[in-house]
C-alpha positions as CSV (number, residue, x, y, z in Angstrom):
1,M,102.6,106.1,104.3
2,E,99.6,104.3,103.3
3,L,100.0,102.5,99.9
4,A,96.8,102.7,97.8
5,F,95.1,99.2,97.6
6,A,93.2,99.7,94.4
7,G,90.9,96.9,92.7
8,R,92.2,94.8,90.2
9,N,89.1,94.3,88.1
10,G,90.2,96.5,85.2
11,Q,86.9,98.1,84.7
12,E,86.4,102.1,84.6
13,R,83.0,103.1,83.6
14,G,82.3,99.8,81.7
15,G,85.3,99.9,79.6
16,L,88.7,98.1,80.1
17,V,91.3,100.1,81.2
18,S,94.2,100.1,78.6
19,E,97.1,100.0,80.9
20,A,97.9,97.1,83.2
21,R,98.9,99.3,86.4
22,T,97.0,99.4,89.4
23,G,97.0,101.8,92.5
24,K,98.6,104.7,92.9
25,R,102.3,105.1,92.1
26,F,104.8,106.8,94.3
27,P,107.7,108.6,92.6
28,L,110.2,107.7,95.2
29,E,113.8,107.1,95.1
30,L,114.9,104.4,98.0
31,P,117.6,102.0,98.4
32,I,116.6,98.5,97.6
33,K,118.2,94.8,98.0
34,I,117.3,92.4,95.3
35,H,117.6,88.8,95.8
36,K,117.3,86.4,92.9
37,A,115.4,83.8,94.0
38,E,117.0,81.1,91.6
39,E,120.3,81.6,92.1
40,G,120.6,83.2,95.8
41,G,122.7,86.4,94.6
42,Q,122.1,89.9,96.1
43,H,122.2,93.0,94.2
44,S,121.5,96.5,95.2
45,G,119.4,99.6,93.3
46,V,117.0,102.0,94.1
47,T,113.4,102.3,93.4
48,G,112.1,104.6,90.6
49,N,108.5,104.4,91.7
50,L,106.5,102.2,94.0
51,S,102.8,101.1,94.7
52,A,101.1,98.5,96.3
53,A,101.1,96.5,93.4
54,G,104.6,96.8,92.0
55,V,107.8,98.5,91.9
56,Y,110.0,100.2,89.0
57,I,113.8,99.5,90.0
58,R,117.0,101.1,88.5
59,A,119.8,98.3,89.2
60,D,123.1,96.6,87.9
61,A,121.2,93.2,88.0
62,S,120.5,91.4,85.3
63,L,117.0,89.9,85.6
64,E,114.9,88.1,83.4
65,V,111.3,88.5,82.4
66,G,109.2,85.9,84.2
67,S,111.8,85.2,87.3
68,N,110.8,85.0,90.6
69,V,112.7,87.9,93.0
70,E,112.8,88.9,96.8
71,F,113.5,92.4,97.6
72,E,113.8,94.7,100.7
73,I,113.0,98.4,100.7
74,A,113.5,100.6,103.8
75,L,110.9,103.0,104.0
76,P,112.3,106.3,105.9
77,P,110.5,107.9,108.9
78,E,109.2,110.8,106.5
79,V,107.4,108.6,104.5
80,T,105.8,106.3,106.9
81,G,105.4,108.9,109.9
82,A,107.2,106.1,112.2
83,K,110.3,107.1,114.4
84,E,112.6,104.8,112.3
85,N,112.8,103.1,108.9
86,V,110.2,100.5,108.1
87,L,111.6,97.5,106.4
88,V,109.3,96.0,103.8
89,Q,110.4,92.3,102.5
90,C,108.7,91.5,99.2
91,R,107.9,88.8,96.8
92,G,107.4,89.0,93.3
93,R,108.0,88.3,89.3
94,V,109.9,90.6,87.1
95,V,107.5,91.6,84.2
96,R,109.6,93.9,82.1
97,T,113.4,95.0,81.9
98,D,114.5,98.2,80.3
99,E,118.0,98.4,78.7
100,P,120.2,101.1,80.3
101,E,119.4,104.7,78.8
102,S,123.1,105.2,77.5
103,G,123.4,101.6,76.0
104,K,126.5,101.1,78.2
105,G,126.5,97.8,80.3
106,T,128.1,99.8,83.3
107,D,124.7,102.0,83.7
108,P,121.7,100.6,85.8
109,R,118.7,98.9,83.8
110,G,115.1,99.3,84.6
111,V,113.2,96.5,85.9
112,A,109.5,96.6,86.6
113,C,108.2,93.9,89.2
114,V,104.9,92.8,90.2
115,I,104.6,92.4,93.9
116,D,102.8,89.1,95.0
117,S,103.3,89.4,98.6
118,Y,105.0,91.5,101.3
119,D,105.7,91.8,104.9
120,F,106.2,94.9,107.3
121,I,109.4,94.4,109.5
122,R,109.2,96.7,112.3
123,H,112.3,96.8,114.7
124,G,112.3,97.9,118.3
């Protein structure tokens, strides 16, 4: 799979784009491991969508806007064309949090993160 790398200049036909998103978003529900950089805890969740610039996560973690996070996403062979999972290790920041849809604390909350850097980890 190739993630789209779009320009970040915010220009479209001479006008400003009203939305902050850049790049093509892929509606992929993949398992994700989240590491809070400040406290060292680990949480798990699932991606809601993914692009080269960011990821939307549904998780039980309480992440604050502006906090630094590290996370790992395993891209399956049907997504990458590889023979086995490709692990992507990302570093980024939380830019938005959404409360659980039901309003219950036990349901996962939505977390939008911008990806500052990432590395592909290949096994074998």
